[in-house]
C-alpha positions in Angstrom: -33.5 67.6 -184.5 -30.0 66.7 -183.4 -29.1 63.6 -181.4 -28.5 65.6 -178.2 -31.9 67.3 -178.6 -33.6 64.0 -179.3 -31.9 62.4 -176.2 -33.0 65.4 -174.1 -36.6 65.2 -175.3 -36.7 61.4 -174.6 -35.4 62.0 -171.1 -38.0 64.7 -170.5 -40.7 62.5 -171.9 -39.8 59.6 -169.6 -39.8 61.8 -166.6 -43.1 63.4 -167.6 -44.8 60.1 -168.1 -43.5 58.7 -164.8 -44.6 61.7 -162.8 -47.8 62.3 -164.7 -49.0 58.7 -164.4 -48.0 58.7 -160.7 -50.1 61.8 -160.1 -53.1 60.3 -162.0 -52.8 57.2 -159.7 -52.7 59.4 -156.7 -55.9 61.2 -157.9 -57.7 57.9 -158.3 -56.6 56.9 -154.8 -57.8 60.2 -153.5 -61.3 59.7 -155.1 -61.5 56.2 -153.6 -60.4 57.5 -150.2 -63.0 60.4 -150.4 -65.7 57.8 -151.2 -64.6 55.7 -148.1 -64.6 58.8 -145.9 -68.1 59.8 -147.2 -69.4 56.3 -146.3 -67.9 55.8 -142.9 -67.4 59.4 -141.6 -70.3 61.3 -143.2 -70.3 65.0 -143.9 -69.3 65.9 -140.4 -66.3 63.6 -140.4 -65.2 64.7 -143.9 -65.4 68.3 -142.8 -63.2 67.5 -139.7 -60.6 65.7 -141.9 -60.5 68.7 -144.3 -60.0 71.2 -141.4 -57.2 69.1 -139.8 -55.4 68.5 -143.1 -55.6 72.2 -144.1 -54.1 73.2 -140.7 -51.3 70.7 -141.0 -50.4 71.9 -144.5 -50.7 75.6 -143.5 -48.5 75.3 -140.4 -46.0 73.3 -142.5 -45.9 76.0 -145.2 -45.3 78.7 -142.6 -42.7 76.9 -140.4 -40.7 75.5 -143.4 -40.0 79.1 -144.5 -40.2 78.1 -148.1 -37.0 76.0 -147.8 -38.4 73.0 -149.8 -38.5 74.9 -153.1 -35.4 77.0 -152.4 -33.6 73.7 -151.4 -34.4 72.2 -154.8 -32.8 75.2 -156.5 -29.6 75.2 -154.3 -29.0 71.5 -154.4 -29.7 71.2 -158.2 -27.3 74.0 -158.9 -24.4 72.2 -157.2 -22.2 69.2 -157.9 -19.8 66.8 -156.2 -18.6 67.6 -152.7 -20.5 71.0 -152.7 -23.8 69.2 -153.4 -23.1 66.8 -150.5 -22.5 69.7 -148.2 -25.6 71.6 -149.3 -27.8 68.5 -148.8 -26.3 68.1 -145.3 -27.0 71.8 -144.4 -30.5 71.6 -145.9 -31.2 68.4 -143.9 -30.1 70.0 -140.6 -32.0 73.2 -141.4 -35.3 71.3 -142.0 -34.8 69.2 -138.9 -34.6 72.4 -136.9 -37.6 73.9 -138.6 -39.6 70.8 -138.1 -39.2 71.2 -134.3 -40.3 74.8 -134.8 -43.4 73.6 -136.7 -44.2 71.1 -133.9 -43.9 73.9 -131.3 -46.1 76.2 -133.3 -48.8 73.6 -133.6 -48.7 72.9 -129.9 -48.9 76.6 -129.0 -51.8 77.2 -131.5 -53.8 74.0 -130.6 -56.2 75.9 -128.3 -56.9 79.0 -130.6 -57.1 76.7 -133.6 -59.9 74.7 -131.9 -61.8 77.9 -131.1 -61.3 79.2 -134.6 -62.3 76.1 -136.5 -64.9 74.5 -134.1 -66.0 77.5 -131.9 -65.0 75.5 -128.8 -61.9 74.1 -127.0 -63.1 70.5 -127.3 -60.7 69.8 -130.2 -57.6 71.4 -128.6 -56.1 68.0 -127.7 -56.6 66.8 -131.3 -54.6 69.7 -132.7 -52.0 69.1 -129.9 -51.6 65.5 -131.0 -51.4 66.5 -134.7 -48.2 68.4 -133.9 -46.6 65.0 -134.5 -48.1 64.9 -138.0 -46.6 68.3 -138.8 -43.1 67.1 -137.7 -43.3 63.9 -139.8 -44.8 65.7 -142.8 -41.9 68.3 -142.8 -39.3 65.5 -142.6 -41.0 63.6 -145.4 -41.0 66.8 -147.5 -37.3 67.2 -146.9 -36.7 63.7 -148.3 -38.9 64.4 -151.4 -37.0 67.7 -152.0 -33.6 66.0 -152.0 -35.0 63.3 -154.3 -36.3 65.9 -156.7 -33.1 68.0 -156.6 -30.9 65.0 -157.3 -33.5 63.6 -159.8 -34.1 60.3 -158.2 -37.0 59.7 -160.6 -37.9 56.1 -159.7 -37.7 56.8 -156.0 -40.0 59.8 -156.3 -42.6 57.8 -158.3 -42.4 54.8 -155.9 -42.6 57.0 -152.9 -45.8 58.7 -154.3 -47.4 55.3 -155.1 -46.6 53.8 -151.7 -47.7 56.9 -149.8 -51.0 57.0 -151.7 -51.7 53.3 -151.2 -50.8 53.3 -147.5 -53.1 56.3 -146.8 -55.9 54.5 -148.5 -55.3 51.3 -146.4 -55.0 53.1 -143.1 -58.0 55.2 -143.8 -60.2 52.3 -144.8 -59.2 50.2 -141.7 -59.5 53.0 -139.3 -62.6 54.7 -140.5 -64.5 51.4 -141.1 -63.7 50.2 -137.6 -63.8 53.3 -135.4 -65.4 56.0 -137.5 -64.8 59.7 -136.5 -62.7 58.5 -133.5 -60.0 57.2 -135.9 -59.4 60.5 -137.7 -56.5 61.8 -135.6 -54.7 58.4 -135.3 -55.1 57.8 -139.0 -53.6 61.2 -139.9 -50.6 60.7 -137.5 -49.9 57.2 -138.7 -50.3 58.2 -142.4 -47.7 61.0 -142.1 -45.4 58.8 -140.0 -45.5 56.0 -142.6 -44.9 58.6 -145.3 -41.7 59.6 -143.5 -40.6 56.0 -143.1 -41.2 55.3 -146.8 -39.1 58.3 -147.8 -36.4 57.4 -145.4 -36.2 53.9 -146.9 -36.2 55.1 -150.6 -33.9 58.1 -150.4 -30.3 57.9 -151.4 -28.1 60.5 -149.7 -24.3 60.5 -149.7 -23.0 61.1 -146.1 -20.8 64.0 -145.3 -17.7 62.8 -143.4 -16.7 66.2 -142.1 -18.7 67.6 -139.1 -19.8 71.2 -139.7 -19.7 73.8 -136.9 -22.8 75.8 -136.0 -21.4 78.9 -137.6 -20.7 77.0 -140.9 -24.3 75.6 -140.9 -25.8 79.1 -140.3 -23.6 80.7 -143.0 -24.5 78.0 -145.6 -28.2 78.1 -144.7 -28.3 81.7 -145.7 -29.0 81.3 -149.5 -31.7 78.6 -148.8 -33.5 80.8 -146.2 -33.3 84.0 -148.2 -35.1 82.6 -151.2 -37.3 80.4 -149.1 -38.7 83.3 -147.0 -39.6 85.2 -150.2 -41.4 82.1 -151.5 -43.2 81.7 -148.2 -44.3 85.3 -148.3 -45.5 84.8 -151.8 -47.6 81.7 -150.8 -49.0 83.7 -147.8 -49.9 86.6 -150.2 -51.7 84.2 -152.6 -53.6 82.6 -149.7 -54.5 86.1 -148.5 -56.0 86.8 -151.9 -58.1 83.6 -151.6 -59.3 84.4 -148.1 -60.3 88.0 -149.0 -62.0 86.7 -152.2 -64.0 84.1 -150.3 -65.0 86.7 -147.7 -66.1 89.3 -150.3 -68.2 86.8 -152.3 -69.9 85.3 -149.2 -70.7 88.8 -147.9 -71.7 90.7 -151.0 -72.5 87.9 -153.4 -74.0 84.5 -152.9 -72.4 81.7 -150.9 -73.9 79.2 -153.5 -71.9 81.0 -156.2 -68.7 80.5 -154.2 -69.5 76.8 -154.0 -70.1 76.7 -157.8 -66.8 78.5 -158.5 -64.8 76.2 -156.2 -66.4 73.1 -157.7 -65.4 74.2 -161.3 -61.9 75.2 -160.1 -61.4 71.9 -158.3 -62.0 69.9 -161.5 -59.6 72.0 -163.6 -57.2 72.2 -160.6 -56.8 68.4 -160.8 -55.2 68.8 -164.2 -53.1 71.8 -163.0 -51.8 69.7 -160.1 -50.6 67.0 -162.4 -48.8 69.6 -164.5 -47.3 71.2 -161.5 -46.1 67.8 -160.2 -44.2 67.3 -163.4 -42.8 70.8 -163.4 -41.7 70.6 -159.7 -40.3 67.1 -159.9 -38.3 67.3 -163.1 -38.5 70.7 -164.9 -37.5 72.9 -162.0 -34.4 70.8 -161.0 -33.3 70.7 -164.6 -33.6 74.4 -165.0 -31.7 75.0 -161.7 -28.9 72.7 -162.8 -28.5 74.4 -166.2 -28.4 78.0 -164.8 -24.9 78.7 -166.2 -25.7 77.3 -169.6 -28.2 79.6 -171.4 -28.5 77.3 -174.5 -29.3 74.2 -172.5 -31.8 76.2 -170.5 -33.6 77.4 -173.7 -33.7 73.8 -174.9 -35.2 72.5 -171.6 -37.8 75.3 -171.5 -38.9 74.7 -175.1 -39.0 70.9 -175.0 -40.7 70.6 -171.6 -43.3 73.3 -172.3 -44.1 71.9 -175.7 -44.5 68.4 -174.3 -46.8 69.5 -171.5 -48.9 71.5 -174.0 -49.2 68.5 -176.3 -50.5 66.5 -173.4 -52.7 69.2 -172.0 -54.5 70.0 -175.3 -56.5 66.7 -175.6 -57.3 66.9 -171.9 -58.6 70.4 -172.3 -60.7 69.4 -175.3 -62.2 66.4 -173.4 -63.2 68.7 -170.5 -64.7 71.2 -173.0 -66.7 68.6 -175.0 -67.8 66.4 -172.1 -68.0 69.1 -169.4 -71.7 68.3 -168.7 -71.0 64.6 -168.3 -67.9 65.3 -166.1 -70.0 67.6 -163.8 -72.8 65.0 -163.4 -70.3 62.2 -162.6 -68.0 64.0 -160.3 -70.6 66.3 -158.7 -74.4 66.1 -159.3 -77.0 67.3 -161.9 -77.7 70.4 -159.8 -74.1 71.7 -160.6 -74.7 71.8 -164.4 -74.8 75.6 -164.1 -71.0 75.5 -163.9 -70.6 73.9 -167.3 -69.9 77.2 -169.1 -67.4 78.1 -166.4 -65.7 74.8 -166.7 -65.4 75.2 -170.4 -63.7 78.6 -170.1 -61.4 77.3 -167.5 -60.5 74.3 -169.7 -59.5 76.6 -172.5 -57.5 78.7 -170.0 -55.4 75.6 -169.1 -53.5 76.1 -172.3 -52.3 79.5 -171.0 -51.8 78.3 -167.4 -49.2 75.9 -168.7 -47.1 78.8 -170.1 -47.7 80.8 -166.9 -46.3 78.0 -164.7 -43.4 77.3 -167.0 -42.3 81.0 -166.9 -42.7 81.1 -163.1 -40.3 78.2 -162.7 -37.7 79.9 -164.9 -37.8 83.0 -162.6 -37.5 80.7 -159.5 -34.6 78.7 -161.0 -32.7 82.0 -161.5 -33.0 82.6 -157.8 -34.5 86.0 -158.6 -36.4 86.5 -155.4 -37.6 90.1 -156.1 -38.9 89.3 -159.6 -40.8 86.2 -158.5 -42.5 88.0 -155.7 -43.4 91.2 -157.7 -44.3 89.6 -161.1 -45.8 86.3 -160.1 -47.2 86.6 -156.6 -48.1 90.3 -156.4 -48.9 91.3 -160.0 -50.0 88.1 -161.7 -52.1 86.6 -158.8 -53.2 90.1 -157.7 -54.6 90.8 -161.2 -56.3 87.5 -161.3 -57.9 88.2 -157.9 -59.2 91.6 -159.0 -60.5 90.5 -162.4 -62.3 87.6 -160.7 -64.2 90.0 -158.4 -64.8 92.6 -161.2 -66.3 90.2 -163.7 -68.4 88.3 -161.1 -70.1 91.5 -159.9 -70.4 92.8 -163.5 -71.9 89.7 -165.3 -72.6 87.2 -162.6 -71.5 83.5 -162.2 -70.1 83.2 -165.8 -67.6 86.0 -164.9 -65.6 83.4 -163.0 -65.0 81.4 -166.2 -64.2 84.5 -168.3 -61.8 85.8 -165.5 -59.9 82.5 -165.4 -59.5 82.5 -169.2 -58.6 86.2 -169.6 -56.2 86.3 -166.6 -54.4 83.1 -167.7 -53.9 84.6 -171.2 -52.7 88.0 -170.1 -50.5 86.8 -167.3 -48.9 84.1 -169.5 -47.8 86.6 -172.1 -46.8 89.1 -169.5 -44.4 86.6 -167.9 -43.1 85.5 -171.3 -42.2 89.1 -171.9 -40.6 89.5 -168.5 -38.5 86.3 -168.9 -37.4 87.2 -172.4 -36.3 90.7 -171.3 -34.6 89.8 -168.1 -33.0 86.4 -168.9 -32.9 86.4 -172.7 -34.9 83.1 -172.7 -37.7 82.8 -175.3 -39.7 80.2 -177.2 -38.3 79.0 -180.5 -40.1 78.7 -183.8 -40.6 75.0 -183.4 -42.5 75.4 -180.1 -44.5 78.4 -181.4 -45.6 76.5 -184.5 -46.7 73.5 -182.4 -48.4 75.7 -179.8 -50.4 77.6 -182.4 -51.7 74.4 -183.9 -52.8 72.8 -180.7 -54.2 76.0 -179.3 -56.2 76.4 -182.5 -57.6 72.9 -182.0 -58.6 73.7 -178.4 -60.1 77.0 -179.4 -62.1 75.3 -182.2 -63.5 72.7 -179.8 -64.4 75.6 -177.4 -66.3 77.5 -180.2 -68.1 74.4 -181.5 -69.2 73.2 -178.0 -69.8 76.6 -176.3 -72.0 78.0 -179.1 -73.4 75.0 -180.9 -73.2 72.3 -178.1 -71.5 69.0 -178.5 -71.5 67.6 -182.0 -69.6 65.3 -184.4 -67.3 68.2 -185.4 -66.1 68.6 -181.8 -65.3 64.9 -181.6 -63.4 65.2 -184.9 -61.3 68.0 -183.4 -60.5 65.8 -180.4 -59.4 63.0 -182.7 -57.2 65.4 -184.7 -55.7 66.8 -181.4 -54.8 63.3 -180.0 -53.4 62.2 -183.4 -51.3 65.4 -183.7 -50.0 65.1 -180.1 -49.0 61.5 -180.4 -47.4 61.9 -183.9 -45.4 64.9 -182.7 -44.2 63.2 -179.6 -43.2 60.1 -181.4 -41.4 62.1 -184.1 -39.4 64.0 -181.5 -38.3 60.7 -179.9 -37.1 59.4 -183.3 -39.8 56.7 -183.4 -40.8 55.9 -187.0 -44.2 54.2 -187.1 -43.8 53.1 -190.8 -40.4 51.5 -190.1 -41.8 49.8 -186.9 -44.8 48.3 -188.8 -42.5 47.0 -191.7 -40.1 45.4 -189.2 -43.1 43.6 -187.5 -44.4 42.4 -190.9 -41.0 41.0 -191.8 -40.6 39.3 -188.4 -44.0 37.6 -189.0 -43.0 36.4 -192.5 
């Protein structure tokens, strides 16, 4: 490996560790916050929080018109004065859209209350939460600029402070006032999130004042890509809504609960990976759009690193799936163990799927992203989920996740290679085959013969291989390090 490649890998490793560890911390905070909510709010209160937060996120996704992801692409792919201008335009655009989001929330407050609670009693609550939508959109604007300009430390610190503050406000509010504190806690949490981002972000100010026409003209590229992304998200959400409706009507609601429980466990790992890809990988790809060699290097190094990290996690979930289910859920959910094991193996292909999706996004190829990722990939996954469930029952969910992840990953690899001439090199493929073989071995040993000493041996080999490979790529020589320590002691 050349010095440039080594420096690039070290940079990617640092960013991955920062964002990955931050996401893990956020998950721990979320588990503690969920426990506090369960104690002081009970099932009813937790259900209300879930409804309010899902509405805030949904309204934000719709009213932002996908500008957060498209903003990362446009800002990352610019430099100097042009970047300052794009940040200025993006900021003004999101400010306007945040007002749009607040108005939508106000107008929908009454029907949202009827839809979610079958009465108008909660209309005032949704009306008040329009403030939360505004603050959330403004805070997302700040995070987008941080990601696009790769303000790594600010992003990590922002995530930590936001998670800690949400825990503190939730604990104080719910312990003192119970369900009555839900709306104030949500509003304060999002307001503080906005203040934290405002304090941490570093944005160069534009001295020239832009006219409305200039702002509209320069907003065009951000909005065009953003609207396609928003439509893609709405399409995926539609798949989920139809899926839930079909299973609850023609299958068993309990099976839907089992599926969502298994998916939520594996989804935690996916969220960590997506956080890394969104915060560092996507901006890097967008910035290197004119340099195909640099793009190939970033794709291979980042995907290999995430695969090396994912493999031991997947093996742990496969081997200890029964224990994980009993700890995170309850013994009555042990029926989902085979599903969880299949999904854990599928994570190795989901990594590739996500990596390829971000390549398409970084190219600004709106049509390809919508058709190949949102429409075909997620549509195929949706249909296979239904087919295998009604064909073989509950286990079909696990098989569907595994098969769809495998087929979609290699479908997108083919598309990216054909359209953009970007492919995995021999170094990545050799490493991927080794770690995939180890994950597959643990799956076979555990799935067919239950947990045994050989499964643990595979886990040990996987951890050792991942650590050794990562250290080798950073230029760290363990033998030299030990010798230097021995000499220093003497």
